[in-house]
C-alpha positions as CSV (number, residue, x, y, z in Angstrom):
1,M,18.2,18.9,-6.8
2,T,17.0,18.0,-10.3
3,A,15.2,14.7,-11.0
4,R,16.4,12.6,-13.9
5,Y,13.9,10.9,-16.2
6,T,14.6,7.9,-18.5
7,Q,12.4,7.5,-21.5
8,V,10.3,4.2,-21.8
9,D,10.2,2.4,-25.1
10,P,6.9,2.7,-27.0
11,F,4.2,0.5,-25.5
12,D,0.5,-0.2,-25.6
13,L,-1.3,0.0,-22.2
14,V,-4.8,-1.4,-22.2
15,V,-6.9,-0.5,-19.1
16,F,-9.8,-2.8,-18.4
17,G,-12.2,-0.9,-16.2
18,G,-11.1,2.1,-18.2
19,T,-14.1,4.2,-17.2
20,G,-13.9,3.4,-13.5
21,D,-12.9,5.5,-10.5
22,L,-9.4,4.0,-10.2
23,A,-8.6,4.7,-13.8
24,Y,-9.8,8.3,-13.7
25,R,-8.6,9.2,-10.2
26,K,-5.1,7.5,-10.3
27,L,-4.1,5.9,-13.5
28,Y,-4.7,8.6,-16.1
29,P,-3.3,11.4,-14.0
30,S,-0.2,9.3,-13.2
31,L,0.4,8.5,-16.8
32,F,-0.1,12.1,-17.8
33,H,2.5,13.2,-15.3
34,R,5.1,10.8,-16.8
35,D,4.2,11.9,-20.3
36,R,4.7,15.6,-19.3
37,R,8.2,14.6,-18.2
38,G,9.0,13.3,-21.6
39,Q,9.1,9.7,-20.6
40,F,6.8,8.3,-23.3
41,A,8.2,7.7,-26.7
42,D,6.0,7.7,-29.8
43,P,3.8,5.9,-30.8
44,T,2.8,5.0,-27.2
45,R,-0.9,4.3,-26.8
46,I,-3.2,4.1,-23.8
47,I,-6.5,2.3,-24.6
48,G,-9.4,2.3,-22.2
49,V,-11.7,-0.7,-22.3
50,A,-15.1,-1.0,-20.7
51,R,-18.6,-2.3,-21.5
52,R,-20.0,1.2,-22.0
53,A,-20.5,2.2,-25.7
54,L,-18.4,5.3,-26.2
55,D,-16.6,6.7,-29.2
56,A,-12.9,7.7,-28.8
57,E,-13.6,11.5,-28.7
58,T,-16.2,11.1,-25.9
59,F,-13.8,9.0,-23.9
60,R,-11.0,11.5,-24.4
61,A,-13.3,14.2,-23.1
62,S,-13.9,12.2,-20.0
63,V,-10.2,11.7,-19.5
64,R,-9.7,15.5,-20.0
65,E,-12.3,16.1,-17.2
66,A,-10.5,13.6,-14.9
67,L,-7.2,15.4,-15.5
68,A,-8.8,18.7,-14.6
69,K,-10.2,17.3,-11.4
70,F,-7.5,15.0,-10.2
71,N,-4.2,16.4,-11.7
72,S,-2.2,17.8,-8.7
73,D,-0.3,20.5,-10.6
74,E,-0.9,23.0,-13.3
75,A,-0.6,21.7,-16.8
76,S,-0.4,23.5,-20.2
77,A,-3.1,22.9,-22.8
78,A,-0.4,21.6,-25.1
79,D,0.6,19.0,-22.6
80,V,-2.9,17.8,-22.1
81,E,-3.6,17.7,-25.9
82,R,-0.5,15.7,-26.5
83,F,-1.4,13.2,-23.9
84,L,-5.0,12.9,-25.1
85,Q,-3.7,12.0,-28.6
86,R,-2.3,8.8,-27.0
87,I,-5.8,7.9,-25.7
88,D,-8.2,5.5,-27.5
89,Y,-11.2,3.4,-26.5
90,V,-12.7,0.1,-27.3
91,S,-16.1,-1.2,-25.9
92,V,-15.7,-4.8,-24.8
93,D,-18.0,-7.1,-22.9
94,V,-15.4,-9.1,-20.9
95,G,-18.0,-11.9,-20.2
96,A,-19.0,-12.4,-23.8
97,D,-17.6,-12.2,-27.3
98,A,-18.6,-8.6,-28.1
99,G,-15.6,-6.2,-28.7
100,W,-12.7,-8.6,-28.5
101,D,-12.2,-8.6,-32.3
102,Q,-12.2,-4.8,-32.3
103,L,-9.6,-4.7,-29.5
104,A,-7.4,-7.2,-31.4
105,A,-7.7,-5.1,-34.6
106,K,-6.9,-1.9,-32.6
107,L,-3.7,-3.5,-31.2
108,G,-2.6,-5.1,-34.5
109,D,0.4,-7.3,-34.8
110,D,3.0,-5.0,-33.3
111,E,5.4,-6.9,-31.1
112,R,6.2,-4.0,-28.8
113,V,5.5,-4.2,-25.1
114,R,1.9,-4.6,-24.3
115,A,0.5,-4.3,-20.8
116,Y,-3.0,-5.1,-19.7
117,Y,-4.1,-3.3,-16.5
118,L,-7.1,-4.9,-14.8
119,A,-8.7,-2.1,-12.9
120,T,-11.7,-4.3,-12.2
121,G,-12.9,-6.5,-9.4
122,P,-10.8,-9.6,-8.7
123,D,-13.7,-11.9,-9.9
124,L,-13.0,-10.7,-13.4
125,F,-9.2,-11.3,-13.4
126,G,-9.5,-14.9,-14.5
127,P,-12.1,-14.4,-17.2
128,I,-10.3,-11.5,-18.7
129,A,-7.0,-13.4,-18.7
130,R,-8.5,-16.4,-20.3
131,R,-10.1,-14.2,-23.0
132,L,-6.8,-12.5,-23.7
133,G,-5.3,-16.0,-24.2
134,A,-8.1,-17.3,-26.3
135,T,-8.1,-14.3,-28.7
136,G,-4.3,-14.4,-29.1
137,L,-3.8,-11.1,-27.4
138,A,-1.5,-12.5,-24.7
139,T,1.7,-12.2,-26.8
140,P,5.1,-13.2,-25.4
141,R,5.9,-9.6,-24.6
142,S,2.5,-9.0,-22.9
143,R,2.3,-8.2,-19.2
144,L,-0.7,-8.4,-16.9
145,I,-1.1,-5.9,-14.1
146,V,-3.6,-6.7,-11.4
147,E,-4.7,-4.9,-8.3
148,K,-4.4,-6.3,-4.8
149,P,-5.9,-7.7,-2.7
150,L,-6.3,-10.9,-4.6
151,G,-9.3,-12.9,-3.4
152,K,-11.0,-13.0,0.0
153,D,-8.8,-15.8,1.5
154,G,-6.0,-18.1,0.6
155,A,-8.2,-20.5,-1.4
156,S,-9.8,-17.7,-3.6
157,A,-6.4,-16.1,-4.1
158,A,-5.0,-19.4,-5.3
159,A,-7.9,-19.8,-7.7
160,I,-7.2,-16.4,-9.2
161,N,-3.5,-17.0,-9.5
162,D,-4.2,-20.4,-11.1
163,A,-6.5,-18.7,-13.7
164,I,-4.2,-15.8,-14.6
165,G,-1.1,-18.1,-14.4
166,S,-2.7,-20.5,-17.0
167,V,-2.3,-17.7,-19.6
168,F,0.6,-15.5,-18.4
169,L,4.0,-16.6,-17.1
170,E,4.8,-15.6,-13.5
171,Q,7.5,-13.2,-14.6
172,N,4.9,-11.3,-16.7
173,I,2.3,-10.9,-13.9
174,F,2.6,-7.7,-11.9
175,R,0.5,-7.7,-8.7
176,I,0.4,-4.0,-7.8
177,D,0.5,-2.7,-4.3
178,H,0.5,1.1,-4.4
179,Y,2.0,1.3,-0.9
180,L,5.3,-0.1,-2.2
181,G,5.5,2.7,-4.7
182,K,5.4,5.4,-2.1
183,E,8.7,7.3,-1.9
184,S,9.0,7.0,1.8
185,V,8.5,3.3,1.8
186,Q,11.2,2.9,-0.8
187,N,13.4,5.2,1.3
188,L,13.2,2.6,4.1
189,M,15.3,0.4,1.9
190,A,17.7,3.2,1.1
191,L,18.1,4.0,4.8
192,R,18.9,0.4,5.7
193,F,21.0,-0.7,2.8
194,A,22.7,2.5,1.5
195,N,24.1,3.7,4.8
196,A,26.5,2.0,7.2
197,L,24.9,3.8,10.2
198,L,21.7,1.9,10.9
199,E,22.0,-1.7,9.7
200,P,24.5,-2.8,12.5
201,L,21.8,-1.6,15.0
202,W,18.9,-3.2,13.1
203,N,18.3,-6.2,15.4
204,S,16.9,-7.3,18.7
205,A,20.0,-6.2,20.6
206,H,19.3,-2.5,19.9
207,I,15.6,-2.3,18.8
208,D,12.9,-2.6,21.4
209,H,9.8,-2.7,19.2
210,V,8.4,-1.5,15.9
211,Q,5.0,0.3,15.3
212,I,3.2,0.6,11.9
213,T,0.2,2.8,11.8
214,V,-2.2,3.5,8.9
215,S,-5.1,5.7,10.0
216,E,-7.9,7.3,8.1
217,T,-10.3,10.1,9.2
218,L,-13.1,9.1,6.8
219,G,-15.6,6.3,7.1
220,V,-16.3,3.8,4.4
221,G,-18.3,6.2,2.3
222,G,-19.3,4.9,-1.1
223,R,-17.1,1.8,-0.6
224,G,-19.5,0.3,1.9
225,G,-20.6,-2.7,-0.3
226,Y,-17.0,-3.7,-1.0
227,Y,-15.7,-2.9,2.5
228,D,-18.3,-5.0,4.3
229,E,-17.1,-8.0,2.3
230,S,-13.5,-7.2,3.2
231,G,-12.8,-5.4,6.5
232,A,-9.7,-3.8,7.8
233,L,-7.7,-7.0,8.2
234,R,-8.0,-8.0,4.5
235,D,-8.2,-4.5,3.1
236,M,-5.2,-3.0,4.8
237,V,-3.2,-5.5,6.9
238,Q,-2.9,-8.4,4.4
239,N,-2.9,-6.0,1.5
240,H,-0.4,-3.3,2.5
241,M,0.9,-3.5,6.1
242,L,2.5,-6.9,5.9
243,Q,4.5,-5.7,2.9
244,V,5.7,-2.7,4.9
245,L,6.6,-5.0,7.8
246,C,8.6,-7.2,5.4
247,L,10.7,-4.2,4.3
248,V,11.4,-3.3,7.9
249,A,12.3,-6.9,9.0
250,M,13.9,-8.5,5.9
251,E,17.6,-9.5,5.7
252,P,19.7,-7.5,3.2
253,P,19.1,-8.9,-0.3
254,T,22.0,-9.8,-2.5
255,S,20.9,-7.1,-5.0
256,M,17.9,-5.0,-6.0
257,Q,16.9,-7.6,-8.6
258,A,13.2,-8.6,-8.3
259,D,13.6,-12.1,-7.0
260,A,16.5,-11.3,-4.7
261,L,14.3,-8.7,-2.9
262,R,11.1,-10.9,-3.0
263,D,13.0,-13.9,-1.6
264,E,13.9,-12.0,1.5
265,K,10.3,-10.6,2.0
266,L,9.0,-14.2,1.6
267,K,11.3,-15.3,4.4
268,V,9.8,-12.7,6.8
269,L,6.2,-13.8,5.9
270,K,7.1,-17.4,6.6
271,S,8.8,-16.4,9.9
272,L,5.7,-14.7,11.4
273,S,4.6,-16.3,14.6
274,P,1.2,-17.9,14.1
275,I,-2.0,-16.2,15.5
276,D,-4.9,-18.5,15.8
277,D,-7.6,-19.7,18.2
278,S,-5.0,-20.2,21.0
279,N,-3.8,-16.6,21.2
280,A,-5.9,-14.3,19.0
281,S,-7.7,-12.8,22.0
282,Q,-4.3,-11.7,23.5
283,L,-2.7,-10.6,20.3
284,T,-5.5,-8.9,18.3
285,V,-8.1,-6.2,18.7
286,R,-10.8,-5.5,16.2
287,G,-13.3,-2.6,16.4
288,Q,-16.1,-1.0,14.5
289,Y,-16.9,2.8,14.7
290,R,-20.1,4.0,16.1
291,S,-21.9,7.3,15.5
292,G,-20.7,10.5,17.2
293,F,-18.8,13.6,16.3
294,A,-15.7,13.8,14.2
295,E,-13.9,17.0,13.2
296,G,-16.7,19.0,14.8
297,A,-19.5,17.4,12.7
298,P,-21.9,14.6,13.3
299,A,-20.5,11.3,12.0
300,P,-22.7,8.3,11.2
301,S,-21.9,4.8,12.5
302,Y,-20.5,2.1,10.3
303,L,-23.9,0.4,10.2
304,E,-25.5,3.6,9.1
305,D,-22.9,4.0,6.4
306,I,-23.6,0.5,4.9
307,A,-27.4,0.7,5.6
308,K,-27.5,-2.6,7.6
309,E,-28.8,-3.4,11.0
310,S,-25.8,-5.6,12.0
311,S,-22.4,-6.5,10.7
312,S,-19.4,-8.3,12.1
313,T,-17.0,-6.5,9.8
314,E,-14.1,-4.7,11.5
315,T,-13.2,-1.1,10.7
316,F,-10.2,-1.1,13.1
317,V,-7.5,-3.7,13.7
318,A,-4.6,-3.7,16.1
319,L,-2.1,-6.6,16.2
320,K,1.0,-7.7,18.1
321,L,3.2,-9.7,15.8
322,G,6.4,-11.6,16.3
323,V,9.1,-12.5,13.7
324,A,10.6,-15.8,14.8
325,N,14.2,-15.5,13.7
326,W,17.5,-14.6,15.2
327,R,17.4,-11.0,14.1
328,W,14.0,-10.2,15.6
329,A,13.6,-12.7,18.5
330,G,11.7,-11.0,21.3
331,V,11.0,-7.8,19.3
332,P,7.2,-7.1,19.0
333,F,5.8,-5.5,15.9
334,Y,2.6,-3.5,16.7
335,L,0.3,-2.8,13.8
336,R,-2.9,-0.7,13.9
337,T,-5.2,0.6,11.2
338,G,-8.7,1.9,11.1
339,K,-11.3,4.3,9.8
340,R,-12.8,7.3,11.6
341,L,-9.6,7.9,13.5
342,P,-8.3,11.3,14.6
343,Q,-5.7,11.8,11.8
344,H,-5.0,10.7,8.2
345,V,-1.5,9.3,8.6
346,S,0.7,6.4,7.7
347,E,4.0,5.9,9.5
348,I,6.6,3.5,10.7
349,V,8.2,3.9,14.1
350,V,11.3,2.0,15.1
351,G,11.8,2.3,18.8
352,F,15.3,1.7,20.0
353,R,16.3,0.4,23.5
354,R,17.1,2.7,26.3
355,V,20.7,3.6,27.1
356,P,22.1,0.8,29.3
357,H,23.3,3.1,32.1
358,E,22.0,6.7,32.8
359,I,24.6,9.2,34.0
360,F,22.3,12.2,33.5
361,E,19.3,13.2,35.7
362,H,16.2,13.4,33.5
363,G,13.0,13.1,35.5
364,S,11.3,10.1,37.0
365,D,10.9,8.3,33.6
366,G,14.6,8.5,32.7
367,I,16.1,9.3,29.3
368,P,13.6,8.7,26.5
369,P,14.9,6.1,24.0
370,N,15.9,7.0,20.5
371,R,13.2,6.7,17.9
372,L,13.2,6.6,14.1
373,V,10.0,7.8,12.5
374,I,9.3,7.3,8.8
375,R,6.2,9.3,7.7
376,V,4.7,7.6,4.6
377,Q,1.9,10.1,4.2
378,P,1.1,12.9,4.4
379,D,4.2,15.2,4.7
380,E,6.6,12.5,3.8
381,G,9.8,12.5,5.7
382,I,12.1,10.9,8.2
383,K,12.8,11.9,11.8
384,L,15.5,10.5,14.1
385,W,14.8,11.4,17.7
386,L,17.9,12.0,19.8
387,M,18.9,13.4,23.2
388,I,20.9,16.7,23.1
389,K,21.9,19.2,25.7
390,E,19.8,22.3,25.9
391,P,22.0,25.4,25.3
392,G,22.9,27.6,28.3
393,P,24.7,27.4,31.6
394,G,23.5,25.9,34.9
395,G,23.9,22.2,34.4
396,M,23.2,19.5,31.9
397,R,19.6,19.9,30.8
398,L,18.7,17.4,28.1
399,Q,16.0,17.6,25.4
400,H,14.5,15.0,23.1
401,V,14.6,16.5,19.6
402,P,14.4,15.2,16.0
403,L,16.8,15.3,13.2
404,D,14.1,16.1,10.6
405,M,14.3,15.4,6.9
406,S,11.2,16.6,5.0
407,F,11.0,15.4,1.4
408,A,9.2,18.6,0.3
409,K,12.0,20.8,1.8
410,T,14.9,18.6,0.7
411,F,13.9,17.9,-2.9
412,A,12.9,20.6,-5.4
413,T,10.6,18.3,-7.4
414,P,7.1,17.2,-6.1
415,T,6.9,13.7,-4.7
416,P,5.4,11.6,-7.5
417,E,2.3,9.4,-7.0
418,A,3.0,5.8,-6.2
419,Y,1.2,4.7,-9.4
420,E,3.6,6.7,-11.5
421,R,6.6,4.7,-10.4
422,L,4.8,1.3,-10.4
423,L,3.3,1.7,-13.9
424,L,6.6,2.5,-15.4
425,D,8.3,-0.3,-13.6
426,A,5.8,-2.7,-14.9
427,L,6.2,-1.4,-18.5
428,R,10.0,-1.8,-18.1
429,G,9.6,-5.3,-16.7
430,N,11.0,-4.5,-13.3
431,A,9.0,-6.6,-10.8
432,A,11.0,-5.7,-7.6
433,L,8.1,-3.7,-6.1
434,F,5.4,-6.2,-7.1
435,M,4.3,-9.3,-5.2
436,R,5.2,-12.8,-6.4
437,R,2.6,-15.5,-6.1
438,D,4.3,-17.3,-3.2
439,E,4.3,-14.0,-1.3
440,V,0.5,-13.6,-1.7
441,E,0.0,-17.2,-0.6
442,A,2.3,-16.8,2.5
443,A,0.4,-13.6,3.5
444,W,-2.9,-15.4,3.3
445,R,-1.6,-18.3,5.3
446,F,-0.9,-15.9,8.2
447,I,-4.1,-13.9,7.9
448,D,-6.7,-16.8,7.4
449,P,-6.2,-18.3,10.9
450,I,-6.8,-14.8,12.5
451,R,-10.1,-14.5,10.6
452,D,-11.1,-18.0,11.6
453,A,-10.3,-17.3,15.3
454,W,-12.5,-14.3,15.2
455,A,-15.3,-16.3,13.6
456,H,-15.0,-19.1,16.2
457,S,-15.0,-16.7,19.1
458,G,-18.5,-15.4,18.3
459,E,-17.5,-12.0,19.6
460,S,-18.5,-8.8,17.8
461,P,-16.0,-6.0,17.0
462,R,-15.5,-3.7,19.9
463,P,-17.2,-0.3,19.5
464,Y,-15.2,2.9,19.3
465,A,-16.1,6.6,19.0
466,P,-15.3,8.4,15.7
467,G,-12.3,10.7,16.2
468,S,-10.7,8.3,18.8
469,W,-7.8,6.0,18.3
470,G,-10.0,2.9,18.3
471,P,-11.1,0.7,21.1
472,A,-9.5,1.1,24.5
473,A,-8.3,-2.5,24.2
474,S,-5.9,-1.4,21.4
475,I,-4.2,0.9,23.9
476,A,-4.0,-1.9,26.5
477,L,-2.5,-4.2,23.8
478,I,0.7,-2.2,23.8
479,E,0.6,-0.6,27.3
480,R,0.5,-3.9,29.1
481,D,4.0,-4.5,27.6
482,G,5.2,-1.2,29.1
483,R,5.1,0.7,25.8
484,T,2.8,3.3,24.2
485,W,1.7,4.1,20.7
486,N,3.7,6.9,19.2
487,E,2.6,10.0,21.1
488,E,3.7,12.4,18.3
489,L,0.5,11.4,16.5
490,E,-1.6,12.8,19.3
C-alpha cells in the first residue's frame, strides 16, 4: 500500500526555542521526514530562534547532529543537505529588544504563510506573542503554534489565552497536542465513523466500560524540576487523556471540519460528571513511586530523582469518570497513567457487555465479553477479541482470540511521527486536531476541583514500588465494580 503525499505551499516556519530539546528531538526530524517525501515547495524556510549567539552554519551543524541522532530511518547525504539549506537562525532575546529587527529583516515582506512555533515554556507564550504584534511580524496569514499544557490551572490558562488572543485571531492559534496526531488515535475516528459495524453498538446498551492507560517505565529523569510543578494529573490527564476520552465518547460530527469536530469534543468535556471534595476519595487514586528495582536494576525514588526531602506531587493517577448523557449513562471510564510502571504502553480498551444468555459451557466465569483494544504505542494496532470454536471433534470448545490488525504489517510505509502530521496541518490551516480555547477551559474546569480536593484532604500520594502497576488502591478502584484492568498488559 503506497502512501500519497500532497505538497505544501511555500512557508516560513519560525521556531522559538530553536536550540531546545523539543526542537532537536522532534521538530527538525519531523520536518526533515516531510521534506524527504517532497512535500516542501521552494522557497520554504525553517528559522530557529533562541537567545544563544550562533551563526547560521553553526546552527545547521547542530541540526545535522540532531538528525543523525534522532532520525528514525536512513537518509541520503543529498536529502540532508537539501533540508539544511532551508535552515536559518536568528538570535533573539524574547524579553528585550535585541534581535527582533534582525528577525523582521530575515522574514521580509513576503505574504506567504508564516508560522511561529513556540517550543518554549508557557510563561513565554504571552510575551513572545505581544512582541510579534508590536514588531509587525503577526501578519494576517501568520499562525501561532503553542505546546500544551497551557498554564497550571484554569486561571493561568485563561491568562495565556488572553495574551496570545490579543495578537492572533482564534482561527490562527494552533494548540498542539501530539497525542491527537498519533495514527492509532486518528484511526479511532475512522473505526467509528467510516464503518457501519461499530457505531450502532457504541452506547451504554452494549458497552460495559472503557479503559484508557498511558504508562511509562522511566522516572522523571531530567524533567524533575518541571514535573514537580505539574504532576501526572496536569501533565497527562488534562493534557492528553481527556482528549482521547473525547474521541471515544463524542457524538458523530457533521463533518471533519475543525469546528464540527471540536464542538462535539467540547460537549463531552461539559458532560463529565464533577469530581470534587464530595467524591474524590472514591473516584480518584494518586501515587508516588518509591525506590526499589525496575527492569532488574536499582531504581531511585521520586524524591531522590528530584533531590527533595518531601513532595506531594503525584507520579501516578487513576480515575473513574462518568459522562452524563444518554449515550454513556452508567458506563464508567477508567483512566490510569504513571511513571515507573512495568510497561511503556498507551492503549484504549472498550469492554462490551456479556452475551445476554449463555448456551455454551465455558468454565465458572462464563463466556468472556468482547473487547476492542486500540494500541496507541508502541506496536500500533487494533485488536477485536471474539469467541470462536476451537477446531476439532469432541464438543464445542470455545476460545477467546483476537482479530489482530498491526499497522506495521498492514501498511508498507513506516508510521509517521505525530508531529509530522500536526505541523503540516497547522501550515495548511487545518485546525481539526488542535484544541480550541473553550476546550482548554472546559478541561481545566473539570481538573481544578480534583486538585483542590486533594489539597483539602491533606493526604499524601500513596507509595508504590517501581515496576508495579501503581498503588493497590488503583486496582481496588476498578475491581470493586466487578471489573479488572486489561490483563493483556500483564
